[in-house]
N, C-alpha and C positions, 0 to 999 in steps of 0.2 A: 795303554799305559805310556808314559813318557819314556824317553830314552836318554841315558845319562850322557852328558857331554863334558869332556875335560876342558873345553873352552868356555862353554856357557853354563855348564852345570845345571842341567835341569832334568827332572824325572817325572814319571807319571804312572798311576795304577788305574784299576778299573772301578771301584765302587764309591770312592769319596775321598780318598787320599791320593791325588795324582802328584807325581813329581817327575821331573825329567832332567835330561842333560842336553846340552847342545852338541853341535858337531865341532870337532876340533882335533883330537889326537887320533892317530891311526892305529887301529888294531884290526885285524881281519874280521870283516863282517860275519863271516861264517866260521866262528871259532867252534872247535869240536868239544863235546862235552867230556869233561875229565871223569875218569872212573872214580866213583866215590869210595874213598879208602875206608869206608866203614863208619859212616857218620853216626856218631853218638847214640841216639836212642832207637832201639828196635831193629828188627831184621828188615831188609829191603830187597824187593825183587819185582820189577815191573813198574811201568809208569802209571800215573793217575790219569783221570779223565782230562783230556785236552793237552797233555804234555807229550811232545813227540821227542823221540831220541831214546837213549838207553834208560832202562828203568832201574837205575842204581838206587835212587831214593824212593823209598816206598812208604805209603801212608799206613799207620796202624789200623787194623781192621775195626777196632772199636773207638768211636769217637768220644771225646771227653764230654761229660754232661754239660759243662759251661758252653762248649761249642754248639751243641745241639740246641740249647736254650737260646743262644744268641742268633742262630740261623732261623729259629722259628719266628723271631719278632723282626727280622730285618726288613721284611716287606712293609712293615708298619711305619718305619721311620728311616730317614736317610742319614747315615752317619758319614764321617770322613773316611773315604776309602782310598784306593790307589789313585795315583795321578798318572799322568802321561809318563814320560820317562824321568821321573824325578831323579833317579839315581845319578849321582853327581858327575858333572863334567870336571875336568881338571883345572880348576881355577888357579889363581896364583895369589900370592900374598902381596898386597899393595902397601907400600911404605909411605905413600903419599899422606900428608898431614890432613888433607881435606877429604873426608869420606862423606858419602851422601846422607849419613844419618848421624844424629847425636848419640852419645853414649847411653845405653840402656841402663836404667836402674835395675837391680836384681832383687825385688822384694821376695820374701818367702811366700809360698803358696801353700795353702792347706790342702793336702790331697784327700781324696775320698777313701773311705775304708775298703771299698771293693774295687780299688784301682786294678785294672787288668794288666797294667804295665809297670807294676811295682813302683809307683810314685816317682814319675819322671821329674816332677818339680823338686824333688829332694836329692837327685843324683849329684848335684854340685858340679864344680868346675873340674877340668882335667888337663894335665900339661900335655902339650904337643910340641913337635920340633919348631913350630912357628909361633908359639905363644900359648897362653892359657885360654882354653875354650870352654864355654858354657852354654848348655842347652837351656833356654828360658821359655817356659810355656807361654804361648801367645796370649796377650790381652788386647782385645779388639780396639779399645779406646786409645791405646798407646802404639800399637804396631801396625794397624791396618793401612794407613797411608803409605808407609815404607813397603810393605809386602805388595800392595797393589802396584806401586811404581815398578817394583822388580818384575811382576807379572806382565807388565806392559812393554818390557824390553823385547824387541823383535825376536831376539835369540831365544827367549824363554817362552814367548807367546805360542810359538808353533808346537811346542810340546805339552805345556800345561793347559792351554786353551782356556785361560783365565784373564785374558786381556779385555779391555773395555772399561766401563764405569767402575768405580770403586766397589759398588754394590755386588759385582760379580765375584770378586774375591771375597767379599764379606760373607756372601751366602755359602761359599765353599768352606771357609773357616768355621763359621758359626755352626754348620751341620756337624762338625767334628766336636766343637766345644759343647754342644747340646746333646751329644751322643752318650753311649754307655761307657766311654773310656777305652774303647779298643783302638783308637787313633788319637795321638796327641800332637797337635801342631806346635812347633817351637821356632823361636828365632835363635840362630846361632850367633853367639857373641864371642869374637876373638880379640884377645887383649883389650877388652873394654868396649869394643865397637861392634855393633849389630852388622853382620855381613852375609848371612845366609838364612834360608827358610828350610825347615825340616819337618817331616811327618814321621813319627815313630809309631808303628802300628802292629797289632797282633796279626801276623799273616795267617796263622792257623784259624782265626775267627773272622777272617775277611772273605769276601767272595772269591779272592784269588785262590783260596784253598781248594776250590772246585777244579782248578786247572793244573795243579801240581801235587805231588805226594806229600801233603803237609804232615807235620808232626806237632804234638802238643807244645805250646809256647814258642813256636817259631816267631821271630820278631822281624818286622820289615822296616826298611829305611827308604825315604824319599828325600832328595836334596836338590835345592836350587841355590847356587852361589849368586848373590844379588849384584854386587858391584862389578862393572866390566873390568876394572883394574885388577880384580881378584881372579879372573878366569884365565885358563889357558897356560898356567905355569905350575900345575902339579898340586895345587892346594886341595882340590876335590879328593884325590886319593889319599892325602895325609889326613883329612878330616874324617873320611869314611872309615879309615882304619882306627882312628881315635874313638869314634862314636861306637863302632862295633865292639871295641875292647870295653867301652863303658857299659854297654848292654850286657856283656858277659859278666862284668864285675857286679852290676846292680841287679841282674836278673839271674840267680843261680839255677832256676828251672829251665832257662833257655839254652838249648844246645846248638842252635843255628841261627844266623842272621841272614835274611833273605832280601833279595832285590830283583826287580823285573824290568830292566830297561828295554826299550825297543830294540829288536835285533839289528836294525839298521844303524843304530846309534853307536858307531865304533868308538868314539871318544868316551862315551859314558862306560862302555864295556871295559875300555882300557883303564879307566880310573878305578873300577872295582877290582880288576886284576892286580893293579898296583897296591890296592888296599888289602890284599890277601884273600880276596874272594875267588872262587873257581867257577868256571862255566859248567853248569850241570846239564841243562837241557834247553830245548826250545818249547815254548808253550803258546798255544792259540788262545789269546785273551779276547774279550768282546771288542776292544778298540785297537788291538795291535797284536803282532807276533813278537813275543818277548823272549829275551835271553834270561833264563833263570840263573841268577848269580847266588852262590852260597858261600858263607864263611862258617866253618865248623869250629866249635869250641875246642874239640880235641886236637886240631891242627893249627890253632892260631899261632903258636910259637914257631911253627915251621914255615908258614907262608907269609 
């Protein structure tokens, strides 16, 4: 998985929705897991398969039917899963008039009835300290050139591993768009300008759930801040907090927002801490050793 970087803002995960962060802000690489003050749903004791560290967060013994069904067919098709360290770097707001992309139109998108993420397309804009922010589900014909350009930035390429011809990014995004809805790729539009790439995913239905004590409806985030001028000035932490709050507002069944930046990506971890996430544990994922970052609904007003 990718590691969040406050300067480059890139993140990654393991099965199809990678995201990562670049390097940039300093936060001790070996942060210690906070004791989980009693996160929202179910009793917890003991770590799940692959997670090292204290077992404060524990997986419910009985898996929900939807999760069992999705895991059963995951071998038959590849969906958007985690990316490298997508979790945000701390980018900054650029006031320059010339941004690298034109303003995105925000057409209404018809969600599917069985949307696993409570209709991301209908979440709408949210106010942030740096302007109005809107998650707009990706449309290949409109957004691919811009997203591919961002992925080819050297700072992002090392974490997302999606550099190269435009077709590389296209395959990655199409896998999610053609999937069952457990991962939704989005362009982040700030004050009318597209400036970041996001993946909102069901962490409890993702291969990631095999490596940490997942709970039903855990929602994961991956973020890449695209424009160089937007990186390294704290924008990543502000937007991560805003999007986590948006998840809680739009997904009443979700008690936790999850991220898994590379443990070496201290800037990304710093951005999550700034956004009110806590370091829960380290987890060995197929492509990295990750820092499991958690933001709890129950404590969102305290952190």
